[in-house]
C-alpha positions, 0 to 999 in steps of 0.5 A: 582109231587114229592111224597114230594111236598104238594098238593094245598090246598082248603081253606076250610075243614070240620072235622068231630069229633066222640067219641070213647068208650074209650074216645078219639076223632077221627077226620077226613076230607074227600073229598080230594085227601086222608083222613086225620085223627087223635085222641086225648084225648081231643076235643081241642087237636084233633083240633090241631092234624087235622090241623097238619095232614092236613099240611102233605098234603096240602100246605094251612093247616096254613091258612085254614078254618076248619069247625067242625062237631061234632057227638054226640048223638041226646039227646046230640045234643038237650042239646047242641042246647038248652044251645047254645040258652040260651047263645045266649039270655043271651048275648042279655039280658046282652047287653040290660041290660048294655045299660039300666043301662047307661041310668039309671045312667045318668038319675038319675045323671041329676036328681041330685041323688048321686052316693051312692044313685043311686047304692042303687037304682040299686043295684050295687056297688058305684064303678060300678055306677062310672064306668058306668057314666065314659063309662068304662066297 
């Protein structure tokens, strides 16, 4: 193989991120012919940089799936996991609330109650009730 030829890609890579004392993010991909690494001041930029670094060695860097593994202190991992769980619950409850509001608006309209009064009963604006009634977000 020529020195300047790219290696055949693997399709999926695991990028491991860790935070340095100075606040920079160091990121590496191991388990391949080369250890690929980069760094940046922000996590977003580190993600971009590691894909660029991957492209120096592998032909599938643009289309590859890169699985992020961010290494954090245990207390930070717990806090992040608890926050993610609450966000998941919030999403579920928001969908349920939207569905129930649609049903309530439809039921109240069928019973002859006007938009202004429905808004008052549901503690929504008249505009929001109209949007719900029309089926728009």
